[in-house]
BASEDREN-272626 format. One record per residue: residue in one letter; x, y, z of N, C-alpha, C, O in turn. Coordinates in steps of 0.2 Angstrom, whole numbers, padded with zeros to 4 digits, always signed. Layout:
! residues N
aXYZXYZXYZXYZ ...
END
This chain:
! residues 301
m+0061-0021-0067+0059-0027-0057+0063-0023-0051+0061-0019-0046 d+0070-0025-0054+0076-0025-0050+0077-0017-0047+0081-0016-0042 r+0074-0012-0049+0075-0006-0047+0067-0006-0040+0069-0005-0034 v+0063-0007-0041+0058-0009-0037+0059-0015-0032+0055-0014-0027 y+0062-0021-0031+0066-0025-0029+0070-0021-0024+0068-0021-0018 q+0075-0018-0026+0081-0014-0023+0075-0010-0019+0075-0014-0014 t+0072-0006-0018+0070-0001-0013+0066-0003-0009+0064+0000-0004 i+0061-0011-0010+0058-0014-0005+0062-0018+0000+0060-0020+0006 s+0066-0019-0002+0073-0027+0002+0077-0023+0005+0082-0026+0008 r+0077-0015+0004+0081-0012+0011+0075-0005+0016+0070-0002+0014 t+0079-0005+0021+0075-0001+0026+0078+0005+0020+0082+0006+0016 p+0072+0010+0024+0077+0018+0022+0081+0021+0025+0082+0027+0024 e+0087+0016+0029+0092+0017+0033+0098+0015+0027+0103+0018+0026 g+0096+0009+0022+0101+0005+0018+0101+0000+0021+0105-0004+0020 l+0098-0003+0025+0101-0011+0029+0095-0017+0025+0090-0016+0022 p+0098-0022+0026+0092-0028+0021+0087-0029+0026+0088-0030+0032 c+0081-0030+0022+0075-0030+0025+0072-0036+0022+0073-0036+0016 e+0066-0042+0025+0063-0046+0021+0057-0039+0015+0053-0034+0018 p+0057-0040+0009+0052-0035+0006+0045-0040+0006+0044-0046+0006 p+0040-0034+0007+0033-0037+0008+0030-0040+0001+0025-0044+0001 v+0033-0039-0003+0029-0046-0009+0037-0048-0012+0043-0046-0011 v+0035-0054-0016+0039-0057-0019+0040-0055-0026+0035-0055-0030 v+0048-0052-0029+0047-0051-0034+0051-0054-0041+0057-0053-0042 p+0048-0057-0044+0053-0062-0049+0061-0058-0051+0061-0052-0053 r+0065-0061-0051+0072-0059-0051+0074-0061-0058+0071-0067-0060 p+0078-0060-0064+0082-0060-0068+0087-0066-0066+0089-0066-0060 v+0087-0071-0070+0092-0075-0070+0099-0075-0075+0100-0077-0080 p+0103-0073-0069+0110-0072-0074+0113-0077-0077+0112-0082-0075 g+0115-0075-0082+0119-0079-0088+0113-0083-0092+0115-0085-0097 l+0106-0083-0091+0100-0085-0095+0096-0079-0099+0091-0080-0101 v+0099-0073-0099+0096-0069-0102+0102-0063-0107+0107-0060-0106 s+0095-0064-0113+0098-0061-0117+0096-0055-0121+0090-0055-0122 k+0100-0050-0125+0095-0046-0131+0085-0047-0128+0081-0044-0124 r+0084-0055-0135+0080-0055-0134+0075-0059-0129+0069-0060-0129 v+0078-0062-0124+0077-0068-0121+0077-0064-0114+0082-0062-0112 l+0069-0065-0109+0071-0064-0101+0069-0068-0097+0063-0068-0097 v+0074-0074-0093+0072-0079-0090+0074-0076-0084+0079-0074-0082 m+0066-0076-0078+0067-0076-0074+0064-0080-0068+0062-0085-0069 d+0065-0079-0062+0063-0083-0055+0056-0085-0058+0052-0081-0061 y+0054-0092-0055+0045-0094-0057+0045-0095-0051+0049-0098-0048 l+0035-0090-0050+0035-0090-0044+0028-0095-0043+0023-0093-0046 p+0028-0100-0040+0022-0106-0038+0016-0102-0037+0015-0101-0031 g+0013-0101-0040+0006-0099-0034-0001-0097-0040+0000-0097-0046 v-0006-0097-0038-0012-0093-0043-0011-0085-0042-0010-0082-0037 p-0014-0083-0048-0016-0074-0046-0021-0073-0043-0026-0078-0042 l-0022-0067-0041-0026-0065-0036-0034-0067-0040-0038-0068-0036 s-0034-0068-0045-0039-0066-0049-0043-0073-0046-0049-0074-0044 r-0038-0078-0046-0042-0084-0045-0040-0087-0037-0039-0093-0036 a-0039-0083-0032-0036-0084-0027-0044-0090-0023-0044-0096-0021 r-0048-0086-0023-0055-0088-0021-0056-0096-0022-0056-0100-0018 e-0057-0096-0029-0057-0104-0033-0053-0109-0029-0055-0114-0026 e-0046-0106-0030-0039-0112-0027-0043-0112-0018-0041-0118-0015 m-0046-0109-0014-0046-0109-0008-0053-0113-0005-0053-0117+0001 i-0059-0112-0012-0064-0119-0010-0061-0125-0011-0062-0129-0007 k-0057-0125-0018-0055-0133-0020-0050-0135-0015-0049-0141-0015 k-0046-0131-0011-0042-0134-0004-0046-0136+0001-0045-0140+0006 g-0052-0133+0000-0056-0133+0005-0056-0128+0011-0058-0130+0017 i-0054-0122+0010-0054-0119+0014-0059-0114+0012-0060-0112+0007 d-0062-0113+0017-0069-0107+0016-0065-0101+0016-0059-0102+0018 p-0067-0096+0012-0067-0090+0009-0066-0085+0016-0061-0083+0017 e-0072-0085+0020-0074-0080+0026-0068-0086+0032-0069-0083+0038 s-0065-0090+0031-0062-0092+0038-0057-0088+0042-0056-0083+0038 p-0054-0088+0047-0050-0084+0049-0041-0083+0048-0036-0080+0050 e-0042-0089+0043-0035-0090+0038-0035-0087+0032-0030-0088+0028 a-0043-0083+0029-0043-0082+0024-0043-0073+0026-0040-0069+0022 k-0047-0071+0032-0047-0065+0034-0038-0063+0033-0034-0060+0030 l-0037-0068+0039-0031-0066+0039-0025-0062+0034-0023-0057+0034 f-0025-0068+0029-0021-0065+0024-0024-0061+0021-0019-0060+0017 g-0029-0058+0018-0031-0051+0014-0029-0047+0019-0030-0042+0017 r-0026-0047+0026-0025-0042+0030-0016-0042+0026-0014-0038+0023 k-0014-0048+0028-0006-0048+0026-0006-0045+0017-0002-0041+0015 l-0012-0046+0012-0011-0043+0007-0012-0038+0007-0008-0035+0003 l-0015-0033+0009-0016-0027+0009-0011-0024+0012-0007-0021+0008 r-0009-0024+0018-0004-0023+0021+0006-0023+0015+0010-0019+0014 a+0005-0029+0013+0010-0030+0008+0009-0024+0002+0014-0021+0001 l+0003-0024-0001+0002-0021-0006+0003-0011-0004+0003-0007-0008 t+0002-0009+0001+0001-0004+0002+0007+0000+0004+0008+0006+0004 e+0012-0007+0009+0019-0004+0010+0025-0002+0006+0029+0003+0006 t+0022-0009-0002+0027-0008-0007+0024-0003-0012+0029+0000-0016 f+0017+0000-0013+0019+0003-0017+0018+0011-0014+0016+0015-0017 g+0020+0011-0007+0020+0017-0004+0028+0018-0004+0031+0023-0006 r+0033+0013-0001+0040+0014-0002+0041+0017-0007+0043+0023-0007 c+0040+0013-0013+0042+0015-0022+0041+0020-0025+0043+0023-0030 i+0034+0023-0020+0032+0028-0026+0034+0035-0021+0038+0039-0024 l+0032+0036-0014+0039+0040-0009+0043+0041-0009+0045+0047-0009 e+0048+0036-0009+0056+0037-0008+0057+0037-0016+0059+0043-0018 t+0057+0033-0021+0061+0034-0027+0056+0038-0030+0057+0043-0032 g+0049+0035-0032+0045+0039-0039+0046+0034-0042+0042+0035-0047 f+0048+0028-0044+0049+0023-0050+0043+0017-0047+0044+0015-0041 f+0038+0014-0048+0034+0009-0045+0030+0003-0051+0029+0004-0057 h+0028+0000-0048+0023-0005-0055+0018-0002-0057+0014-0002-0052 a+0017+0000-0062+0012+0005-0064+0005-0002-0067+0002+0001-0072 d+0003-0004-0067-0002-0009-0070-0003-0016-0067-0004-0022-0068 p-0004-0012-0060-0007-0020-0055-0016-0019-0054-0020-0015-0054 h-0015-0025-0055-0022-0028-0057-0022-0036-0053-0017-0039-0050 a-0028-0037-0053-0029-0045-0051-0026-0051-0052-0025-0055-0047 g-0024-0051-0058-0019-0055-0063-0012-0054-0063-0009-0059-0065 n-0009-0049-0062-0003-0047-0059+0000-0049-0051+0006-0049-0050 i-0005-0049-0046-0004-0050-0040-0005-0056-0038-0011-0058-0038 f+0001-0063-0037+0000-0068-0034-0002-0070-0028+0002-0068-0023 v-0006-0074-0025-0006-0079-0021-0001-0084-0021-0003-0089-0023 l+0007-0084-0017+0010-0089-0018+0009-0098-0012+0007-0099-0007 d+0011-0100-0016+0009-0107-0014+0011-0109-0006+0008-0114-0004 d+0018-0104-0001+0020-0105+0003+0017-0099+0007+0019-0097+0012 g+0010-0095+0004+0008-0089+0007+0009-0083+0008+0007-0078+0011 r+0015-0083+0002+0019-0073+0001+0013-0071-0003+0008-0074-0005 v+0016-0065-0004+0012-0060-0007+0019-0059-0015+0024-0056-0016 g+0014-0063-0019+0021-0060-0028+0019-0056-0032+0013-0055-0033 l+0022-0052-0034+0021-0045-0040+0023-0047-0046+0029-0049-0045 i+0021-0047-0051+0024-0050-0057+0021-0044-0062+0017-0040-0061 d+0025-0045-0069+0023-0042-0076+0026-0030-0074+0023-0025-0072 f+0030-0032-0076+0036-0024-0074+0036-0024-0082+0042-0025-0083 g+0031-0022-0089+0031-0021-0092+0028-0016-0092+0031-0013-0097 q+0024-0013-0088+0022-0005-0087+0027-0005-0081+0028-0009-0076 v+0030+0002-0082+0031+0005-0075+0031+0016-0075+0029+0020-0079 k+0034+0016-0070+0032+0024-0070+0036+0026-0066+0035+0024-0060 q+0039+0031-0068+0044+0036-0066+0041+0044-0064+0042+0048-0069 i+0038+0045-0058+0037+0054-0055+0042+0057-0055+0048+0055-0055 s+0038+0063-0055+0047+0069-0054+0047+0068-0048+0044+0064-0046 g+0052+0072-0044+0053+0071-0038+0051+0078-0037+0052+0080-0031 r+0048+0082-0040+0041+0088-0037+0036+0087-0035+0032+0089-0031 n+0036+0082-0041+0029+0077-0038+0027+0073-0032+0021+0072-0029 r+0034+0070-0032+0034+0062-0027+0034+0067-0019+0031+0065-0014 e+0039+0074-0020+0038+0078-0011+0032+0081-0011+0030+0082-0006 t+0028+0083-0016+0023+0085-0013+0016+0081-0011+0011+0084-0007 l+0016+0075-0014+0012+0070-0013+0012+0068-0007+0007+0069-0003 g+0019+0066-0004+0022+0064+0003+0018+0069+0007+0015+0068+0012 k+0020+0076+0006+0016+0081+0008+0010+0081+0010+0008+0083+0016 v+0005+0079+0006-0001+0079+0005-0002+0073+0009-0006+0075+0014 m+0001+0066+0010+0000+0062+0014+0000+0064+0022-0004+0061+0026 i+0005+0068+0024+0005+0067+0031+0001+0073+0032+0001+0075+0038 a-0003+0078+0028-0008+0084+0029-0013+0079+0030-0016+0080+0035 l-0015+0073+0027-0022+0070+0026-0022+0067+0034-0027+0067+0037 a-0015+0063+0036-0012+0060+0042-0014+0063+0047-0017+0061+0052 e-0012+0070+0047-0012+0075+0054-0018+0078+0054-0022+0079+0059 s-0021+0080+0048-0028+0083+0048-0032+0083+0056-0030+0079+0060 e-0036+0086+0057-0041+0085+0064-0047+0088+0061-0050+0092+0065 g-0049+0086+0054-0055+0091+0050-0057+0098+0053-0063+0098+0055 r-0051+0103+0052-0053+0111+0055-0053+0113+0050-0049+0110+0046 p-0056+0118+0047-0054+0122+0042-0048+0123+0040-0047+0121+0035 e-0044+0126+0042-0037+0127+0043-0032+0119+0039-0027+0120+0036 d-0035+0114+0040-0033+0107+0040-0036+0107+0030-0033+0104+0026 y-0039+0110+0030-0042+0105+0022-0039+0110+0018-0037+0108+0013 d-0038+0118+0020-0037+0122+0014-0030+0120+0015-0027+0122+0011 k-0027+0117+0019-0018+0117+0019-0019+0112+0013-0018+0114+0007 i-0022+0102+0016-0021+0099+0009-0027+0101+0004-0030+0096+0002 g-0029+0106+0001-0031+0109-0004-0025+0111-0008-0024+0109-0014 k-0022+0117-0005-0017+0121-0008-0011+0115-0014-0009+0116-0019 l-0010+0110-0007-0005+0104-0009-0008+0101-0015-0005+0101-0020 a-0014+0098-0016-0017+0096-0020-0018+0101-0029-0018+0100-0035 l-0019+0106-0026-0017+0111-0031-0012+0110-0033-0011+0110-0040 e-0005+0111-0029+0000+0111-0032+0004+0103-0036+0009+0102-0037 l-0001+0100-0036+0001+0095-0039-0001+0093-0043+0000+0087-0045 g-0007+0098-0048-0008+0099-0054-0017+0098-0054-0021+0099-0058 v-0019+0096-0047-0026+0094-0050-0030+0101-0050-0028+0106-0046 e-0036+0099-0057-0039+0106-0057-0045+0105-0058-0047+0101-0062 i-0049+0109-0053-0055+0109-0053-0060+0113-0055-0058+0118-0057 n-0066+0112-0056-0072+0116-0056-0072+0122-0057-0073+0124-0051 p-0072+0127-0062-0073+0134-0058-0077+0135-0053-0076+0138-0047 d-0085+0132-0054-0090+0132-0051-0088+0128-0043-0091+0128-0038 a-0085+0124-0044-0085+0118-0038-0085+0122-0030-0081+0127-0029 k-0088+0120-0026-0084+0122-0019-0080+0120-0016-0077+0114-0017 k-0077+0125-0010-0071+0127-0010-0065+0122-0007-0059+0121-0007 e-0072+0117-0003-0069+0109-0003-0066+0105-0006-0061+0101-0004 a-0069+0105-0013-0067+0101-0018-0060+0095-0019-0059+0090-0021 a-0056+0103-0017-0048+0099-0019-0048+0094-0012-0047+0088-0013 p-0047+0097-0006-0046+0089+0001-0050+0086+0000-0049+0081+0003 a-0058+0087-0003-0063+0082-0001-0061+0076-0009-0063+0070-0007 i-0057+0077-0015-0055+0072-0019-0050+0067-0012-0051+0062-0010 a-0046+0072-0013-0040+0069-0008-0040+0064-0004-0037+0059-0003 l-0046+0067+0001-0047+0062+0007-0050+0058+0004-0050+0053+0007 w-0055+0056-0002-0058+0051-0007-0053+0048-0008-0052+0045-0003 l-0048+0049-0013-0044+0045-0015-0039+0040-0009-0037+0034-0010 f-0037+0045-0003-0032+0042+0000-0034+0037+0006-0031+0032+0008 d-0041+0040+0007-0041+0037+0014-0048+0034+0015-0053+0037+0017 g-0047+0027+0013-0053+0024+0013-0057+0020+0020-0060+0015+0021 s-0055+0025+0024-0058+0023+0030-0062+0030+0032-0065+0029+0037 a-0063+0036+0030-0066+0042+0029-0073+0039+0031-0074+0034+0030 t-0077+0043+0035-0084+0043+0035-0088+0048+0031-0094+0046+0030 e-0085+0053+0029-0087+0057+0027-0083+0064+0025-0078+0066+0028 l-0087+0067+0019-0082+0072+0016-0083+0077+0018-0088+0079+0019 p-0076+0084+0018-0079+0089+0020-0083+0092+0012-0084+0089+0006 g-0087+0098+0013-0091+0101+0011-0097+0098+0008-0100+0100+0003 g-0098+0091+0013-0104+0087+0011-0105+0081+0004-0109+0077+0003 y-0099+0083+0002-0099+0076-0004-0098+0070-0003-0094+0068+0001 d-0101+0067-0008-0103+0059-0003-0097+0057-0007-0093+0060-0010 l-0097+0047-0003-0092+0045-0003-0092+0041-0010-0087+0040-0013 g-0098+0039-0012-0098+0036-0018-0095+0039-0024-0096+0045-0026 e-0090+0035-0029-0087+0037-0033-0093+0039-0038-0093+0045-0039 l-0098+0035-0040-0104+0036-0045-0108+0042-0044-0111+0046-0048 s-0109+0044-0036-0115+0047-0034-0114+0055-0036-0110+0058-0033 p-0118+0059-0043-0119+0066-0043-0113+0070-0039-0108+0072-0041 n-0115+0070-0034-0112+0073-0029-0105+0070-0026-0104+0072-0020 s-0101+0065-0029-0096+0064-0028-0090+0070-0030-0091+0073-0035 p-0084+0071-0026-0079+0075-0025-0076+0075-0033-0072+0080-0036 v-0078+0069-0036-0071+0065-0043-0076+0070-0048-0075+0072-0053 q-0081+0072-0045-0087+0076-0053-0084+0083-0053-0086+0086-0058 e-0080+0085-0049-0078+0092-0049-0073+0094-0050-0071+0099-0049 l-0068+0088-0054-0062+0086-0057-0063+0089-0064-0066+0085-0068 s-0060+0094-0065-0059+0095-0075-0053+0092-0076-0052+0091-0082 s-0048+0091-0071-0041+0089-0076-0037+0085-0071-0039+0086-0065 f-0033+0080-0071-0031+0078-0067-0024+0075-0069-0023+0072-0074 p-0017+0077-0064-0012+0077-0069-0009+0070-0072-0008+0065-0068 q-0007+0069-0077-0006+0065-0081+0001+0061-0078+0002+0055-0079 d+0006+0065-0073+0009+0062-0071+0007+0059-0065+0012+0057-0063 l+0004+0058-0061-0001+0054-0057-0006+0050-0057-0009+0047-0053 v-0008+0050-0064-0014+0045-0064-0013+0036-0064-0018+0032-0064 l-0007+0034-0064-0006+0029-0063-0005+0026-0053-0005+0021-0049 v-0004+0035-0053-0002+0034-0045-0010+0033-0042-0012+0029-0038 g-0013+0036-0044-0022+0036-0045-0025+0027-0046-0030+0025-0042 r-0022+0024-0049-0022+0016-0052-0021+0012-0047-0024+0007-0044 s-0016+0016-0045-0012+0009-0037-0018+0011-0031-0021+0007-0028 t-0017+0018-0030-0022+0018-0024-0030+0017-0024-0033+0018-0019 i-0032+0016-0030-0040+0013-0032-0038+0006-0030-0042+0003-0026 l-0034+0003-0032-0034-0004-0032-0032-0006-0025-0031-0012-0025 i-0031-0003-0020-0029-0006-0011-0035-0004-0010-0039-0008-0007 k-0038+0003-0011-0045+0005-0010-0049+0001-0009-0051+0000-0004 g-0051-0003-0015-0053-0008-0019-0055-0015-0015-0060-0019-0014 l-0047-0016-0013-0047-0023-0010-0050-0021-0002-0054-0025+0001 s-0047-0016+0001-0049-0015+0006-0059-0015+0007-0061-0017+0012 s-0062-0011+0002-0069-0012+0005-0070-0019+0003-0072-0023+0008 r-0069-0023-0003-0070-0030-0002-0071-0033+0002-0075-0037+0004 l-0063-0031+0007-0063-0034+0013-0066-0035+0019-0066-0039+0023 g-0069-0028+0018-0071-0027+0024-0066-0021+0030-0067-0020+0036 i-0064-0020+0027-0057-0018+0032-0056-0010+0029-0053-0008+0024 p-0058-0005+0035-0057+0002+0036-0049+0002+0034-0045+0000+0038 w-0047+0006+0028-0041+0009+0027-0039+0013+0024-0040+0013+0018 s-0035+0018+0029-0031+0023+0025-0027+0024+0023-0023+0027+0027 l-0024+0025+0016-0016+0024+0014-0014+0031+0015-0008+0032+0013 a-0018+0037+0019-0014+0044+0020-0010+0041+0026-0004+0043+0026 n-0013+0036+0032-0012+0036+0039-0004+0030+0037+0001+0032+0040 e-0005+0025+0033-0002+0020+0032+0006+0023+0028+0012+0022+0028 w+0003+0027+0025+0011+0030+0019+0011+0038+0022+0012+0043+0018 a+0010+0040+0028+0013+0046+0031+0019+0043+0034+0024+0047+0033 p+0020+0037+0038+0027+0038+0041+0035+0036+0036+0041+0036+0037 i+0030+0033+0030+0034+0033+0025+0035+0039+0020+0039+0040+0016 a+0031+0044+0020+0036+0051+0019+0036+0054+0024+0032+0058+0023 r+0039+0055+0029+0040+0059+0033+0048+0057+0034+0052+0061+0037 l+0050+0051+0031+0057+0047+0030+0059+0051+0025+0063+0056+0025 a+0055+0047+0019+0058+0050+0013+0061+0058+0013+0065+0059+0009 l+0055+0063+0018+0057+0069+0016+0060+0073+0022+0060+0079+0024 g+0064+0066+0027+0068+0070+0030+0066+0074+0036+0069+0078+0039 i+0058+0073+0037+0056+0074+0043+0056+0073+0050+0052+0068+0052 g+0059+0077+0055+0058+0073+0061+0066+0071+0061+0069+0071+0066 r+0069+0068+0056+0077+0065+0057+0082+0069+0061+0082+0075+0060 d+0086+0066+0068+0089+0069+0070+0095+0067+0066+0094+0061+0065 s+0100+0070+0064+0107+0066+0062+0112+0064+0067+0117+0061+0065 t+0113+0065+0072+0117+0063+0077+0116+0056+0078+0111+0053+0079 s+0123+0053+0080+0125+0048+0081+0121+0042+0086+0120+0036+0085 e+0119+0047+0091+0115+0041+0096+0110+0042+0092+0105+0038+0094 k+0109+0044+0088+0100+0042+0084+0100+0040+0080+0094+0039+0079 e+0108+0039+0075+0109+0036+0070+0108+0028+0074+0104+0024+0072 s+0111+0027+0080+0113+0019+0083+0106+0018+0086+0105+0012+0086 r+0103+0020+0087+0096+0020+0088+0091+0017+0085+0087+0013+0087 v+0091+0020+0077+0089+0019+0073+0090+0012+0067+0085+0008+0066 r+0096+0012+0066+0101+0004+0065+0097+0001+0072+0091-0001+0070 f+0099-0001+0079+0096-0005+0082+0088-0007+0080+0086-0013+0081 r+0084-0003+0079+0079-0003+0077+0075-0006+0071+0070-0009+0070 d+0082-0006+0068+0080-0011+0060+0082-0017+0062+0080-0023+0061 v+0088-0015+0064+0091-0022+0066+0084-0027+0071+0083-0033+0069 w+0081-0024+0076+0075-0026+0078+0069-0029+0074+0065-0034+0077 k+0067-0027+0068+0063-0026+0064+0063-0031+0060+0058-0033+0056 t+0071-0033+0060+0072-0039+0055+0071-0044+0061+0066-0047+0062 l+0074-0045+0065+0073-0052+0070+0066-0052+0070+0064-0057+0067 k+0061-0049+0072+0053-0049+0072+0052-0052+0067+0049-0058+0068 q+0053-0050+0060+0050-0053+0055+0054-0058+0054+0052-0060+0048 w+0058-0062+0055+0061-0068+0056+0057-0073+0062+0056-0079+0064 s+0055-0069+0065+0052-0072+0071+0045-0074+0068+0042-0080+0068 k+0042-0070+0066+0035-0069+0064+0033-0076+0058+0029-0081+0058 g+0038-0073+0053+0038-0081+0048+0039-0087+0051+0035-0092+0050 r+0043-0088+0056+0044-0094+0060+0036-0097+0061+0033-0102+0059 a+0035-0092+0065+0028-0090+0068+0025-0093+0065+0023-0099+0066 t+0023-0090+0059+0018-0092+0054+0017-0099+0051+0012-0102+0050 k+0024-0101+0050+0025-0109+0048+0021-0114+0053+0016-0117+0052 a+0024-0113+0059+0022-0115+0066+0016-0116+0067+0013-0121+0069 v+0011-0110+0065+0002-0111+0066+0002-0117+0059+0002-0123+0061 q+0003-0115+0051+0003-0119+0046+0001-0126+0050-0003-0131+0049 r+0005-0126+0054+0007-0136+0054+0003-0139+0060+0003-0144+0063 l-0002-0133+0063-0006-0135+0069-0013-0138+0066-0015-0137+0061 p-0015-0143+0071-0022-0147+0069-0028-0144+0065-0029-0139+0069 s-0031-0144+0061-0036-0137+0058-0040-0134+0063-0041-0128+0062 p-0043-0136+0069-0049-0136+0075-0043-0131+0077-0045-0125+0078 m-0039-0133+0078-0032-0129+0084-0031-0121+0081-0032-0116+0084 r-0029-0124+0074-0028-0116+0069-0033-0113+0069-0031-0107+0070 t-0040-0114+0068-0043-0109+0065-0045-0105+0073-0047-0099+0074 k-0044-0109+0078-0046-0106+0086-0040-0098+0086-0040-0092+0088 v-0033-0103+0082-0027-0095+0089-0027-0090+0078-0024-0085+0077 l-0031-0092+0075-0031-0088+0067-0036-0084+0071-0035-0078+0072 s-0041-0087+0074-0048-0081+0075-0045-0078+0081-0048-0073+0082 a-0043-0079+0084-0038-0075+0091-0036-0069+0087-0038-0063+0088 i-0030-0069+0083-0026-0064+0078-0030-0060+0076-0030-0054+0078 v-0035-0063+0072-0038-0058+0066-0044-0053+0071-0044-0047+0070 s-0049-0057+0078-0049-0053+0081-0046-0046+0088-0048-0042+0091 r-0039-0049+0087-0034-0044+0090-0033-0037+0085-0034-0031+0087 q-0031-0040+0078-0032-0036+0073-0037-0030+0072-0035-0024+0072 e-0044-0033+0072-0047-0029+0072-0048-0022+0076-0049-0017+0074 k-0048-0028+0084-0049-0020+0089-0041-0017+0088-0040-0014+0094 k-0038-0016+0086-0032-0013+0085-0034-0008+0080-0033-0002+0081 e-0037-0011+0071-0041-0007+0069-0044+0000+0070-0042+0005+0069 q-0049-0002+0074-0055+0000+0077-0052+0006+0080-0054+0012+0077 r-0046+0007+0085-0044+0013+0088-0044+0018+0085-0042+0024+0088 
END
């Protein structure tokens, strides 16, 4: 868990930052070979979040709930994206019982009994897949590039499958905002015409990566938010692969200033969130409705 914490609590340039999720840390002096004592995270698992909302008189369809849904989606996307693409080491058992909604509104991630380390080569190739998907304009040459990268990862396709099968699988797995797939494949996983049906073998090293992506994809579907992991993870992949990185001191200075500014924005955002939570209920609803509306318009662009 400390390895995951170290990844998400620092920027790619090594500066401290606010982690997107809260990870329980071991308590020094209280840990032995037989006993592990960690921070206590006050909250409820995601599997009981709706029930707790109703108990507290919060409408699960309210702007407050919708705003938290977006926060949850972004927190998990950033956490898994950075861990998988930067170090290859990540929490490998994500489900609604291990994701917590904390009492202060933050997102918690517990139970690091199952973790996974993928190879450096697969990590790099996966990053290239994210970038290729994000930059794709739907041209045949774009799909050819994505397909070759998918096969490079070790994905094996049925011999009689269409040539678009590999890019269709990548698009289905990493882009929940896609409205159609190449080759005329269906988006539904259980459809006889799903690209998933064309898989003859999926690389063992990436099975748990797929589990993480399907969790986030399922959440976005349930929340009704079009969500492309490829678009969200591509900037992380570019940084991890050193694409477009300028090593000049002027560039480094700009990067550091940007990171400091990002940290200040996160701090002020936290203060603003607390201020909104203290508003009277009718006023809070109006403010949150405006924020949700703005985010929905931004996602549609």
